[in-house]
All heavy atoms as a GROMACS GRO file, in nm:
protein
  600
    1SER      N    1   0.081  -0.119   0.000
    1SER     CA    2   0.000  -0.001   0.002
    1SER      C    3   0.086   0.125   0.000
    1SER      O    4   0.033   0.237   0.000
    1SER     CB    5  -0.092   0.001   0.119
    1SER     OG    6  -0.022   0.031   0.241
    2HIS      N    7   0.215   0.114   0.005
    2HIS     CA    8   0.310   0.228   0.007
    2HIS      C    9   0.287   0.314   0.129
    2HIS      O   10   0.319   0.432   0.131
    2HIS     CB   11   0.302   0.312  -0.117
    2HIS     CG   12   0.329   0.235  -0.241
    2HIS    ND1   13   0.428   0.142  -0.251
    2HIS    CD2   14   0.270   0.233  -0.360
    2HIS    CE1   15   0.427   0.088  -0.374
    2HIS    NE2   16   0.335   0.141  -0.442
    3GLU      N   17   0.240   0.253   0.237
    3GLU     CA   18   0.217   0.326   0.359
    3GLU      C   19   0.347   0.349   0.432
    3GLU      O   20   0.434   0.259   0.431
    3GLU     CB   21   0.122   0.246   0.451
    3GLU     CG   22   0.082   0.320   0.579
    3GLU     CD   23  -0.024   0.244   0.655
    3GLU    OE1   24  -0.093   0.157   0.599
    3GLU    OE2   25  -0.034   0.269   0.774
    4GLN      N   26   0.367   0.464   0.488
    4GLN     CA   27   0.491   0.497   0.562
    4GLN      C   28   0.466   0.494   0.710
    4GLN      O   29   0.358   0.518   0.757
    4GLN     CB   30   0.541   0.637   0.522
    4GLN     CG   31   0.583   0.643   0.379
    4GLN     CD   32   0.639   0.782   0.344
    4GLN    OE1   33   0.663   0.869   0.432
    4GLN    NE2   34   0.659   0.807   0.220
    5GLY      N   35   0.572   0.460   0.785
    5GLY     CA   36   0.558   0.454   0.930
    5GLY      C   37   0.694   0.462   0.997
    5GLY      O   38   0.798   0.457   0.934
    6GLU      N   39   0.692   0.471   1.130
    6GLU     CA   40   0.815   0.477   1.207
    6GLU      C   41   0.878   0.335   1.221
    6GLU      O   42   0.803   0.236   1.232
    6GLU     CB   43   0.783   0.532   1.347
    6GLU     CG   44   0.746   0.677   1.346
    6GLU     CD   45   0.861   0.768   1.311
    6GLU    OE1   46   0.974   0.743   1.349
    6GLU    OE2   47   0.837   0.867   1.240
    7VAL      N   48   1.006   0.334   1.226
    7VAL     CA   49   1.082   0.214   1.252
    7VAL      C   50   1.141   0.227   1.395
    7VAL      O   51   1.208   0.326   1.424
    7VAL     CB   52   1.198   0.191   1.149
    7VAL    CG1   53   1.280   0.072   1.183
    7VAL    CG2   54   1.141   0.182   1.010
    8TYR      N   55   1.116   0.132   1.482
    8TYR     CA   56   1.161   0.138   1.621
    8TYR      C   57   1.285   0.057   1.646
    8TYR      O   58   1.358   0.081   1.739
    8TYR     CB   59   1.047   0.097   1.715
    8TYR     CG   60   0.928   0.183   1.703
    8TYR    CD1   61   0.820   0.153   1.618
    8TYR    CD2   62   0.923   0.305   1.767
    8TYR    CE1   63   0.714   0.239   1.605
    8TYR    CE2   64   0.818   0.394   1.754
    8TYR     CZ   65   0.711   0.357   1.672
    8TYR     OH   66   0.606   0.443   1.655
    9ASP      N   67   1.310  -0.044   1.565
    9ASP     CA   68   1.426  -0.128   1.575
    9ASP      C   69   1.453  -0.186   1.440
    9ASP      O   70   1.360  -0.228   1.371
    9ASP     CB   71   1.399  -0.240   1.681
    9ASP     CG   72   1.521  -0.320   1.711
    9ASP    OD1   73   1.636  -0.273   1.688
    9ASP    OD2   74   1.510  -0.431   1.764
   10LEU      N   75   1.578  -0.189   1.396
   10LEU     CA   76   1.614  -0.238   1.266
   10LEU      C   77   1.744  -0.312   1.277
   10LEU      O   78   1.844  -0.256   1.327
   10LEU     CB   79   1.624  -0.121   1.167
   10LEU     CG   80   1.659  -0.155   1.022
   10LEU    CD1   81   1.557  -0.247   0.956
   10LEU    CD2   82   1.677  -0.024   0.940
   11ALA      N   83   1.746  -0.438   1.229
   11ALA     CA   84   1.864  -0.525   1.238
   11ALA      C   85   1.864  -0.615   1.115
   11ALA      O   86   1.772  -0.615   1.036
   11ALA     CB   87   1.864  -0.608   1.366
   12TYR      N   88   1.970  -0.692   1.103
   12TYR     CA   89   1.981  -0.787   0.989
   12TYR      C   90   1.862  -0.886   0.991
   12TYR      O   91   1.815  -0.925   0.883
   12TYR     CB   92   2.107  -0.869   0.997
   12TYR     CG   93   2.235  -0.794   0.976
   12TYR    CD1   94   2.349  -0.829   1.046
   12TYR    CD2   95   2.247  -0.688   0.889
   12TYR    CE1   96   2.467  -0.767   1.028
   12TYR    CE2   97   2.365  -0.618   0.870
   12TYR     CZ   98   2.475  -0.659   0.940
   12TYR     OH   99   2.594  -0.595   0.922
   13LYS      N  100   1.815  -0.926   1.108
   13LYS     CA  101   1.712  -1.030   1.117
   13LYS      C  102   1.572  -0.973   1.109
   13LYS      O  103   1.479  -1.052   1.082
   13LYS     CB  104   1.729  -1.109   1.244
   13LYS     CG  105   1.853  -1.197   1.241
   13LYS     CD  106   1.851  -1.288   1.362
   13LYS     CE  107   1.953  -1.397   1.341
   13LYS     NZ  108   1.930  -1.508   1.429
   14GLY      N  109   1.551  -0.846   1.130
   14GLY     CA  110   1.416  -0.795   1.129
   14GLY      C  111   1.400  -0.655   1.181
   14GLY      O  112   1.501  -0.581   1.202
   15ALA      N  113   1.277  -0.614   1.205
   15ALA     CA  114   1.245  -0.479   1.246
   15ALA      C  115   1.116  -0.475   1.323
   15ALA      O  116   1.026  -0.559   1.306
   15ALA     CB  117   1.236  -0.386   1.127
   16ALA      N  118   1.099  -0.376   1.412
   16ALA     CA  119   0.978  -0.345   1.474
   16ALA      C  120   0.931  -0.211   1.411
   16ALA      O  121   1.008  -0.114   1.414
   16ALA     CB  122   0.989  -0.332   1.626
   17VAL      N  123   0.809  -0.209   1.363
   17VAL     CA  124   0.757  -0.091   1.289
   17VAL      C  125   0.614  -0.059   1.332
   17VAL      O  126   0.547  -0.144   1.390
   17VAL     CB  127   0.765  -0.113   1.133
   17VAL    CG1  128   0.907  -0.134   1.089
   17VAL    CG2  129   0.674  -0.222   1.089
   18ASP      N  130   0.570   0.062   1.296
   18ASP     CA  131   0.426   0.096   1.320
   18ASP      C  132   0.337  -0.005   1.247
   18ASP      O  133   0.368  -0.046   1.133
   18ASP     CB  134   0.398   0.233   1.256
   18ASP     CG  135   0.438   0.347   1.346
   18ASP    OD1  136   0.451   0.329   1.470
   18ASP    OD2  137   0.460   0.460   1.295
   19ALA      N  138   0.233  -0.042   1.310
   19ALA     CA  139   0.135  -0.129   1.246
   19ALA      C  140   0.064  -0.050   1.136
   19ALA      O  141   0.040   0.069   1.150
   19ALA     CB  142   0.029  -0.180   1.348
   20PRO      N  143   0.040  -0.115   1.021
   20PRO     CA  144  -0.030  -0.041   0.911
   20PRO      C  145  -0.164   0.004   0.956
   20PRO      O  146  -0.237  -0.060   1.028
   20PRO     CB  147  -0.043  -0.149   0.803
   20PRO     CG  148   0.055  -0.258   0.840
   20PRO     CD  149   0.065  -0.250   0.985
   21VAL      N  150  -0.204   0.124   0.909
   21VAL     CA  151  -0.332   0.181   0.938
   21VAL      C  152  -0.434   0.141   0.830
   21VAL      O  153  -0.551   0.122   0.858
   21VAL     CB  154  -0.326   0.336   0.953
   21VAL    CG1  155  -0.463   0.396   0.971
   21VAL    CG2  156  -0.233   0.373   1.064
   22VAL      N  157  -0.385   0.131   0.706
   22VAL     CA  158  -0.473   0.113   0.590
   22VAL      C  159  -0.528  -0.032   0.584
   22VAL      O  160  -0.641  -0.051   0.542
   22VAL     CB  161  -0.396   0.149   0.462
   22VAL    CG1  162  -0.479   0.118   0.339
   22VAL    CG2  163  -0.352   0.291   0.463
   23TYR      N  164  -0.452  -0.132   0.626
   23TYR     CA  165  -0.498  -0.268   0.617
   23TYR      C  166  -0.447  -0.348   0.735
   23TYR      O  167  -0.349  -0.314   0.799
   23TYR     CB  168  -0.450  -0.332   0.485
   23TYR     CG  169  -0.301  -0.345   0.471
   23TYR    CD1  170  -0.241  -0.465   0.507
   23TYR    CD2  171  -0.225  -0.239   0.424
   23TYR    CE1  172  -0.102  -0.478   0.496
   23TYR    CE2  173  -0.088  -0.253   0.410
   23TYR     CZ  174  -0.025  -0.374   0.445
   23TYR     OH  175   0.108  -0.384   0.434
   24ALA      N  176  -0.519  -0.455   0.765
   24ALA     CA  177  -0.482  -0.542   0.878
   24ALA      C  178  -0.379  -0.645   0.832
   24ALA      O  179  -0.381  -0.688   0.716
   24ALA     CB  180  -0.606  -0.614   0.930
   25VAL      N  181  -0.291  -0.681   0.919
   25VAL     CA  182  -0.189  -0.785   0.888
   25VAL      C  183  -0.217  -0.905   0.978
   25VAL      O  184  -0.268  -0.892   1.089
   25VAL     CB  185  -0.044  -0.736   0.906
   25VAL    CG1  186  -0.015  -0.624   0.807
   25VAL    CG2  187  -0.019  -0.691   1.047
   26GLU      N  188  -0.176  -1.018   0.930
   26GLU     CA  189  -0.191  -1.142   1.003
   26GLU      C  190  -0.053  -1.199   1.034
   26GLU      O  191   0.040  -1.181   0.961
   26GLU     CB  192  -0.276  -1.244   0.924
   26GLU     CG  193  -0.416  -1.198   0.888
   26GLU     CD  194  -0.500  -1.177   1.013
   26GLU    OE1  195  -0.483  -1.246   1.114
   26GLU    OE2  196  -0.583  -1.079   1.005
   27LEU      N  197  -0.042  -1.279   1.141
   27LEU     CA  198   0.082  -1.348   1.170
   27LEU      C  199   0.120  -1.436   1.051
   27LEU      O  200   0.039  -1.493   0.986
   27LEU     CB  201   0.064  -1.432   1.296
   27LEU     CG  202   0.054  -1.356   1.426
   27LEU    CD1  203   0.033  -1.453   1.543
   27LEU    CD2  204   0.174  -1.266   1.452
   28ASP      N  205   0.248  -1.442   1.026
   28ASP     CA  206   0.309  -1.515   0.918
   28ASP      C  207   0.278  -1.461   0.777
   28ASP      O  208   0.324  -1.522   0.682
   28ASP     CB  209   0.270  -1.667   0.922
   28ASP     CG  210   0.327  -1.736   1.043
   28ASP    OD1  211   0.445  -1.705   1.079
   28ASP    OD2  212   0.259  -1.821   1.104
   29GLN      N  213   0.210  -1.348   0.771
   29GLN     CA  214   0.188  -1.285   0.640
   29GLN      C  215   0.320  -1.237   0.582
   29GLN      O  216   0.402  -1.182   0.653
   29GLN     CB  217   0.089  -1.166   0.657
   29GLN     CG  218   0.059  -1.095   0.530
   29GLN     CD  219  -0.042  -0.983   0.550
   29GLN    OE1  220  -0.114  -0.979   0.649
   29GLN    NE2  221  -0.051  -0.890   0.456
   30LYS      N  222   0.339  -1.253   0.455
   30LYS     CA  223   0.456  -1.202   0.382
   30LYS      C  224   0.430  -1.062   0.337
   30LYS      O  225   0.326  -1.031   0.279
   30LYS     CB  226   0.485  -1.290   0.259
   30LYS     CG  227   0.494  -1.438   0.287
   30LYS     CD  228   0.613  -1.476   0.365
   30LYS     CE  229   0.619  -1.628   0.370
   30LYS     NZ  230   0.705  -1.678   0.468
   31ILE      N  231   0.529  -0.974   0.364
   31ILE     CA  232   0.516  -0.834   0.328
   31ILE      C  233   0.648  -0.783   0.271
   31ILE      O  234   0.752  -0.790   0.334
   31ILE     CB  235   0.484  -0.747   0.456
   31ILE    CG1  236   0.353  -0.791   0.517
   31ILE    CG2  237   0.478  -0.601   0.413
   31ILE    CD1  238   0.320  -0.715   0.644
   32PRO      N  239   0.647  -0.736   0.145
   32PRO     CA  240   0.768  -0.674   0.094
   32PRO      C  241   0.785  -0.536   0.156
   32PRO      O  242   0.687  -0.458   0.170
   32PRO     CB  243   0.740  -0.659  -0.059
   32PRO     CG  244   0.590  -0.664  -0.070
   32PRO     CD  245   0.537  -0.739   0.049
   33MET      N  246   0.907  -0.503   0.201
   33MET     CA  247   0.930  -0.379   0.274
   33MET      C  248   1.040  -0.301   0.204
   33MET      O  249   1.132  -0.360   0.144
   33MET     CB  250   0.971  -0.402   0.417
   33MET     CG  251   0.870  -0.476   0.502
   33MET     SD  252   0.722  -0.377   0.537
   33MET     CE  253   0.787  -0.244   0.630
   34GLN      N  254   1.037  -0.172   0.219
   34GLN     CA  255   1.143  -0.084   0.174
   34GLN      C  256   1.172   0.016   0.286
   34GLN      O  257   1.079   0.076   0.341
   34GLN     CB  258   1.108  -0.005   0.049
   34GLN     CG  259   1.218   0.087  -0.002
   34GLN     CD  260   1.189   0.144  -0.136
   34GLN    OE1  261   1.140   0.081  -0.224
   34GLN    NE2  262   1.227   0.272  -0.155
   35PHE      N  263   1.299   0.031   0.323
   35PHE     CA  264   1.344   0.120   0.423
   35PHE      C  265   1.433   0.227   0.364
   35PHE      O  266   1.525   0.193   0.292
   35PHE     CB  267   1.420   0.045   0.535
   35PHE     CG  268   1.336  -0.056   0.611
   35PHE    CD1  269   1.334  -0.185   0.568
   35PHE    CD2  270   1.263  -0.016   0.720
   35PHE    CE1  271   1.260  -0.280   0.637
   35PHE    CE2  272   1.183  -0.109   0.790
   35PHE     CZ  273   1.184  -0.240   0.744
   36SER      N  274   1.409   0.350   0.396
   36SER     CA  275   1.496   0.461   0.353
   36SER      C  276   1.602   0.483   0.456
   36SER      O  277   1.568   0.519   0.571
   36SER     CB  278   1.420   0.589   0.328
   36SER     OG  279   1.329   0.570   0.221
   37LEU      N  280   1.726   0.461   0.424
   37LEU     CA  281   1.839   0.483   0.518
   37LEU      C  282   1.915   0.608   0.477
   37LEU      O  283   2.031   0.604   0.438
   37LEU     CB  284   1.929   0.362   0.518
   37LEU     CG  285   1.864   0.228   0.547
   37LEU    CD1  286   1.966   0.112   0.532
   37LEU    CD2  287   1.802   0.226   0.686
   38ASN      N  288   1.847   0.720   0.484
   38ASN     CA  289   1.908   0.846   0.443
   38ASN      C  290   2.030   0.877   0.521
   38ASN      O  291   2.029   0.865   0.644
   38ASN     CB  292   1.804   0.960   0.456
   38ASN     CG  293   1.691   0.943   0.360
   38ASN    OD1  294   1.704   0.893   0.252
   38ASN    ND2  295   1.571   0.984   0.404
   39PRO      N  296   2.138   0.919   0.462
   39PRO     CA  297   2.158   0.957   0.324
   39PRO      C  298   2.217   0.841   0.238
   39PRO      O  299   2.260   0.862   0.126
   39PRO     CB  300   2.260   1.070   0.331
   39PRO     CG  301   2.349   1.030   0.442
   39PRO     CD  302   2.254   0.963   0.544
   40TYR      N  303   2.216   0.718   0.290
   40TYR     CA  304   2.287   0.605   0.228
   40TYR      C  305   2.207   0.537   0.118
   40TYR      O  306   2.267   0.470   0.034
   40TYR     CB  307   2.330   0.502   0.334
   40TYR     CG  308   2.413   0.569   0.442
   40TYR    CD1  309   2.360   0.604   0.566
   40TYR    CD2  310   2.547   0.601   0.418
   40TYR    CE1  311   2.440   0.664   0.659
   40TYR    CE2  312   2.623   0.666   0.510
   40TYR     CZ  313   2.570   0.695   0.632
   40TYR     OH  314   2.644   0.755   0.730
   41GLY      N  315   2.076   0.549   0.116
   41GLY     CA  316   1.998   0.482   0.015
   41GLY      C  317   1.882   0.402   0.078
   41GLY      O  318   1.855   0.412   0.198
   42ASP      N  319   1.820   0.321  -0.005
   42ASP     CA  320   1.707   0.242   0.040
   42ASP      C  321   1.742   0.095   0.037
   42ASP      O  322   1.823   0.051  -0.049
   42ASP     CB  323   1.584   0.261  -0.054
   42ASP     CG  324   1.532   0.404  -0.049
   42ASP    OD1  325   1.570   0.480   0.042
   42ASP    OD2  326   1.457   0.439  -0.138
   43ILE      N  327   1.682   0.014   0.123
   43ILE     CA  328   1.695  -0.130   0.116
   43ILE      C  329   1.557  -0.191   0.101
   43ILE      O  330   1.461  -0.139   0.152
   43ILE     CB  331   1.769  -0.191   0.235
   43ILE    CG1  332   1.692  -0.161   0.367
   43ILE    CG2  333   1.912  -0.142   0.243
   43ILE    CD1  334   1.751  -0.235   0.485
   44LYS      N  335   1.551  -0.298   0.027
   44LYS     CA  336   1.422  -0.369   0.003
   44LYS      C  337   1.446  -0.512   0.056
   44LYS      O  338   1.548  -0.575   0.030
   44LYS     CB  339   1.385  -0.376  -0.144
   44LYS     CG  340   1.351  -0.241  -0.200
   44LYS     CD  341   1.313  -0.254  -0.345
   44LYS     CE  342   1.284  -0.116  -0.404
   44LYS     NZ  343   1.248  -0.121  -0.544
   45VAL      N  344   1.345  -0.559   0.132
   45VAL     CA  345   1.355  -0.695   0.190
   45VAL      C  346   1.218  -0.758   0.187
   45VAL      O  347   1.117  -0.692   0.195
   45VAL     CB  348   1.412  -0.695   0.333
   45VAL    CG1  349   1.554  -0.650   0.339
   45VAL    CG2  350   1.323  -0.613   0.425
   46GLN      N  351   1.216  -0.888   0.178
   46GLN     CA  352   1.092  -0.966   0.193
   46GLN      C  353   1.086  -1.002   0.342
   46GLN      O  354   1.181  -1.050   0.400
   46GLN     CB  355   1.096  -1.095   0.109
   46GLN     CG  356   0.973  -1.179   0.118
   46GLN     CD  357   0.848  -1.110   0.057
   46GLN    OE1  358   0.855  -1.027  -0.032
   46GLN    NE2  359   0.733  -1.143   0.113
   47SER      N  360   0.969  -0.975   0.401
   47SER     CA  361   0.956  -0.999   0.546
   47SER      C  362   0.834  -1.083   0.576
   47SER      O  363   0.745  -1.101   0.491
   47SER     CB  364   0.949  -0.868   0.622
   47SER     OG  365   0.830  -0.796   0.587
   48ARG      N  366   0.830  -1.132   0.700
   48ARG     CA  367   0.718  -1.211   0.754
   48ARG      C  368   0.676  -1.150   0.885
   48ARG      O  369   0.760  -1.114   0.965
   48ARG     CB  370   0.767  -1.356   0.775
   48ARG     CG  371   0.662  -1.447   0.836
   48ARG     CD  372   0.720  -1.582   0.871
   48ARG     NE  373   0.806  -1.577   0.986
   48ARG     CZ  374   0.769  -1.579   1.114
   48ARG    NH1  375   0.638  -1.588   1.146
   48ARG    NH2  376   0.855  -1.574   1.213
   49VAL      N  377   0.546  -1.137   0.909
   49VAL     CA  378   0.500  -1.084   1.034
   49VAL      C  379   0.519  -1.185   1.140
   49VAL      O  380   0.458  -1.294   1.141
   49VAL     CB  381   0.348  -1.043   1.025
   49VAL    CG1  382   0.301  -0.991   1.158
   49VAL    CG2  383   0.326  -0.937   0.915
   50ALA      N  384   0.611  -1.160   1.235
   50ALA     CA  385   0.648  -1.252   1.341
   50ALA      C  386   0.562  -1.230   1.465
   50ALA      O  387   0.531  -1.323   1.539
   50ALA     CB  388   0.792  -1.240   1.376
   51TRP      N  389   0.524  -1.103   1.495
   51TRP     CA  390   0.436  -1.070   1.607
   51TRP      C  391   0.367  -0.941   1.574
   51TRP      O  392   0.407  -0.868   1.486
   51TRP     CB  393   0.515  -1.063   1.741
   51TRP     CG  394   0.629  -0.962   1.738
   51TRP    CD1  395   0.762  -0.990   1.713
   51TRP    CD2  396   0.625  -0.823   1.764
   51TRP    NE1  397   0.836  -0.874   1.723
   51TRP    CE2  398   0.756  -0.773   1.753
   51TRP    CE3  399   0.522  -0.732   1.791
   51TRP    CZ2  400   0.785  -0.638   1.775
   51TRP    CZ3  401   0.549  -0.599   1.814
   51TRP    CH2  402   0.686  -0.553   1.803
   52LYS      N  403   0.259  -0.914   1.653
   52LYS     CA  404   0.187  -0.791   1.629
   52LYS      C  405   0.116  -0.750   1.757
   52LYS      O  406   0.077  -0.830   1.840
   52LYS     CB  407   0.087  -0.800   1.515
   52LYS     CG  408  -0.029  -0.896   1.538
   52LYS     CD  409  -0.118  -0.896   1.415
   52LYS     CE  410  -0.246  -0.975   1.446
   52LYS     NZ  411  -0.350  -0.954   1.346
   53THR      N  412   0.099  -0.617   1.772
   53THR     CA  413   0.020  -0.558   1.879
   53THR      C  414  -0.076  -0.457   1.807
   53THR      O  415  -0.070  -0.446   1.685
   53THR     CB  416   0.105  -0.480   1.984
   53THR    OG1  417   0.164  -0.368   1.925
   53THR    CG2  418   0.211  -0.571   2.044
   54ASP      N  419  -0.153  -0.384   1.883
   54ASP     CA  420  -0.239  -0.284   1.822
   54ASP      C  421  -0.160  -0.175   1.753
   54ASP      O  422  -0.209  -0.118   1.656
   54ASP     CB  423  -0.332  -0.219   1.925
   54ASP     CG  424  -0.436  -0.319   1.976
   54ASP    OD1  425  -0.464  -0.421   1.911
   54ASP    OD2  426  -0.492  -0.292   2.086
   55LYS      N  427  -0.038  -0.146   1.802
   55LYS     CA  428   0.034  -0.031   1.748
   55LYS      C  429   0.159  -0.066   1.668
   55LYS      O  430   0.208   0.015   1.590
   55LYS     CB  431   0.076   0.062   1.864
   55LYS     CG  432  -0.044   0.118   1.934
   55LYS     CD  433  -0.004   0.215   2.043
   55LYS     CE  434  -0.128   0.264   2.118
   55LYS     NZ  435  -0.130   0.396   2.147
   56ARG      N  436   0.211  -0.185   1.687
   56ARG     CA  437   0.340  -0.222   1.616
   56ARG      C  438   0.331  -0.364   1.568
   56ARG      O  439   0.254  -0.444   1.617
   56ARG     CB  440   0.454  -0.204   1.713
   56ARG     CG  441   0.481  -0.064   1.757
   56ARG     CD  442   0.607  -0.053   1.832
   56ARG     NE  443   0.620   0.087   1.879
   56ARG     CZ  444   0.684   0.125   1.981
   56ARG    NH1  445   0.751   0.035   2.055
   56ARG    NH2  446   0.693   0.252   2.016
   57ILE      N  447   0.419  -0.389   1.469
   57ILE     CA  448   0.434  -0.526   1.424
   57ILE      C  449   0.587  -0.559   1.419
   57ILE      O  450   0.667  -0.470   1.400
   57ILE     CB  451   0.374  -0.551   1.280
   57ILE    CG1  452   0.439  -0.458   1.175
   57ILE    CG2  453   0.224  -0.540   1.283
   57ILE    CD1  454   0.390  -0.491   1.034
   58GLY      N  455   0.616  -0.686   1.443
   58GLY     CA  456   0.753  -0.732   1.437
   58GLY      C  457   0.768  -0.811   1.306
   58GLY      O  458   0.693  -0.900   1.277
   59LEU      N  459   0.865  -0.769   1.230
   59LEU     CA  460   0.897  -0.828   1.100
   59LEU      C  461   1.023  -0.912   1.105
   59LEU      O  462   1.122  -0.864   1.154
   59LEU     CB  463   0.907  -0.725   0.990
   59LEU     CG  464   0.789  -0.632   0.972
   59LEU    CD1  465   0.823  -0.517   0.878
   59LEU    CD2  466   0.669  -0.713   0.919
   60GLU      N  467   1.020  -1.030   1.055
   60GLU     CA  468   1.140  -1.114   1.042
   60GLU      C  469   1.173  -1.112   0.895
   60GLU      O  470   1.091  -1.144   0.807
   60GLU     CB  471   1.110  -1.258   1.088
   60GLU     CG  472   1.226  -1.350   1.069
   60GLU     CD  473   1.196  -1.491   1.113
   60GLU    OE1  474   1.080  -1.521   1.151
   60GLU    OE2  475   1.287  -1.570   1.108
   61PHE      N  476   1.297  -1.074   0.867
   61PHE     CA  477   1.343  -1.068   0.728
   61PHE      C  478   1.378  -1.210   0.682
   61PHE      O  479   1.454  -1.278   0.749
   61PHE     CB  480   1.461  -0.979   0.711
   61PHE     CG  481   1.436  -0.834   0.750
   61PHE    CD1  482   1.538  -0.753   0.796
   61PHE    CD2  483   1.310  -0.782   0.738
   61PHE    CE1  484   1.516  -0.622   0.833
   61PHE    CE2  485   1.288  -0.646   0.771
   61PHE     CZ  486   1.390  -0.570   0.820
   62GLU      N  487   1.323  -1.248   0.568
   62GLU     CA  488   1.349  -1.382   0.512
   62GLU      C  489   1.484  -1.383   0.444
   62GLU      O  490   1.545  -1.489   0.437
   62GLU     CB  491   1.237  -1.424   0.425
   62GLU     CG  492   1.108  -1.439   0.505
   62GLU     CD  493   0.995  -1.498   0.425
   62GLU    OE1  494   0.986  -1.472   0.303
   62GLU    OE2  495   0.910  -1.569   0.488
   63GLN      N  496   1.525  -1.275   0.387
   63GLN     CA  497   1.653  -1.266   0.322
   63GLN      C  498   1.691  -1.118   0.310
   63GLN      O  499   1.604  -1.035   0.293
   63GLN     CB  500   1.656  -1.338   0.188
   63GLN     CG  501   1.553  -1.284   0.091
   63GLN     CD  502   1.554  -1.362  -0.037
   63GLN    OE1  503   1.656  -1.408  -0.081
   63GLN    NE2  504   1.434  -1.374  -0.097
   64MET      N  505   1.820  -1.092   0.325
   64MET     CA  506   1.868  -0.956   0.304
   64MET      C  507   1.998  -0.968   0.221
   64MET      O  508   2.085  -1.046   0.253
   64MET     CB  509   1.898  -0.888   0.437
   64MET     CG  510   1.946  -0.748   0.423
   64MET     SD  511   1.982  -0.664   0.578
   64MET     CE  512   1.816  -0.625   0.635
   65SER      N  513   2.001  -0.892   0.115
   65SER     CA  514   2.121  -0.897   0.027
   65SER      C  515   2.244  -0.842   0.096
   65SER      O  516   2.234  -0.763   0.195
   65SER     CB  517   2.090  -0.818  -0.100
   65SER     OG  518   2.088  -0.677  -0.071
   66ALA      N  519   2.358  -0.879   0.046
   66ALA     CA  520   2.485  -0.829   0.098
   66ALA      C  521   2.490  -0.680   0.088
   66ALA      O  522   2.538  -0.606   0.174
   66ALA     CB  523   2.604  -0.895   0.026
   67GLU      N  524   2.439  -0.625  -0.025
   67GLU     CA  525   2.434  -0.484  -0.045
   67GLU      C  526   2.347  -0.412   0.063
   67GLU      O  527   2.387  -0.309   0.114
   67GLU     CB  528   2.381  -0.446  -0.188
   67GLU     CG  529   2.375  -0.300  -0.213
   67GLU     CD  530   2.316  -0.264  -0.352
   67GLU    OE1  531   2.310  -0.354  -0.435
   67GLU    OE2  532   2.281  -0.152  -0.370
   68ALA      N  533   2.234  -0.469   0.093
   68ALA     CA  534   2.144  -0.415   0.191
   68ALA      C  535   2.210  -0.418   0.331
   68ALA      O  536   2.202  -0.324   0.407
   68ALA     CB  537   2.012  -0.491   0.193
   69LYS      N  538   2.282  -0.526   0.361
   69LYS     CA  539   2.354  -0.532   0.487
   69LYS      C  540   2.460  -0.426   0.498
   69LYS      O  541   2.481  -0.366   0.602
   69LYS     CB  542   2.416  -0.673   0.505
   69LYS     CG  543   2.317  -0.780   0.537
   69LYS     CD  544   2.382  -0.915   0.553
   69LYS     CE  545   2.277  -1.020   0.580
   69LYS     NZ  546   2.334  -1.152   0.598
   70GLN      N  547   2.531  -0.399   0.386
   70GLN     CA  548   2.634  -0.299   0.382
   70GLN      C  549   2.573  -0.157   0.408
   70GLN      O  550   2.629  -0.079   0.486
   70GLN     CB  551   2.709  -0.302   0.251
   70GLN     CG  552   2.823  -0.204   0.245
   70GLN     CD  553   2.896  -0.214   0.113
   70GLN    OE1  554   2.845  -0.264   0.013
   70GLN    NE2  555   3.021  -0.170   0.110
   71LEU      N  556   2.458  -0.130   0.344
   71LEU     CA  557   2.391  -0.004   0.368
   71LEU      C  558   2.348   0.007   0.512
   71LEU      O  559   2.358   0.118   0.574
   71LEU     CB  560   2.273   0.013   0.274
   71LEU     CG  561   2.306   0.035   0.126
   71LEU    CD1  562   2.178   0.038   0.044
   71LEU    CD2  563   2.378   0.170   0.111
   72LEU      N  564   2.296  -0.100   0.572
   72LEU     CA  565   2.252  -0.098   0.708
   72LEU      C  566   2.370  -0.073   0.803
   72LEU      O  567   2.359   0.004   0.897
   72LEU     CB  568   2.183  -0.227   0.745
   72LEU     CG  569   2.115  -0.235   0.879
   72LEU    CD1  570   2.013  -0.124   0.900
   72LEU    CD2  571   2.052  -0.372   0.898
   73ASP      N  572   2.484  -0.129   0.770
   73ASP     CA  573   2.607  -0.104   0.848
   73ASP      C  574   2.648   0.038   0.844
   73ASP      O  575   2.684   0.100   0.948
   73ASP     CB  576   2.724  -0.191   0.799
   73ASP     CG  577   2.712  -0.336   0.840
   73ASP    OD1  578   2.640  -0.370   0.935
   73ASP    OD2  579   2.778  -0.418   0.777
   74GLN      N  580   2.637   0.106   0.725
   74GLN     CA  581   2.677   0.244   0.711
   74GLN      C  582   2.580   0.336   0.785
   74GLN      O  583   2.621   0.435   0.841
   74GLN     CB  584   2.676   0.280   0.564
   74GLN     CG  585   2.788   0.215   0.482
   74GLN     CD  586   2.776   0.241   0.339
   74GLN    OE1  587   2.677   0.296   0.289
   74GLN    NE2  588   2.879   0.204   0.262
   75TYR      N  589   2.454   0.295   0.789
   75TYR     CA  590   2.352   0.376   0.854
   75TYR      C  591   2.376   0.381   1.002
   75TYR      O  592   2.366   0.476   1.072
   75TYR     CB  593   2.215   0.321   0.820
   75TYR     CG  594   2.099   0.395   0.877
   75TYR    CD1  595   2.065   0.521   0.829
   75TYR    CD2  596   2.026   0.345   0.984
   75TYR    CE1  597   1.960   0.591   0.880
   75TYR    CE2  598   1.919   0.416   1.035
   75TYR     CZ  599   1.890   0.540   0.985
   75TYR     OH  600   1.780   0.612   1.036
   0.00000   0.00000   0.00000
């Protein structure tokens, strides 16, 4: 849905982010994500909803490219 939200924790294995407002997510749902790591660039990852609350969701990254890991290290 191209919805934007806050990122509360970001690591190689996953992230905690604002829960989407536009649509509901289910546990184990696959979600393609893009994170802007200004000024270093953007990373795209395929994720899975590992946990959720009313306000946040926990995403487990299924794979992260070497390039995305390098950008995350720089950030």
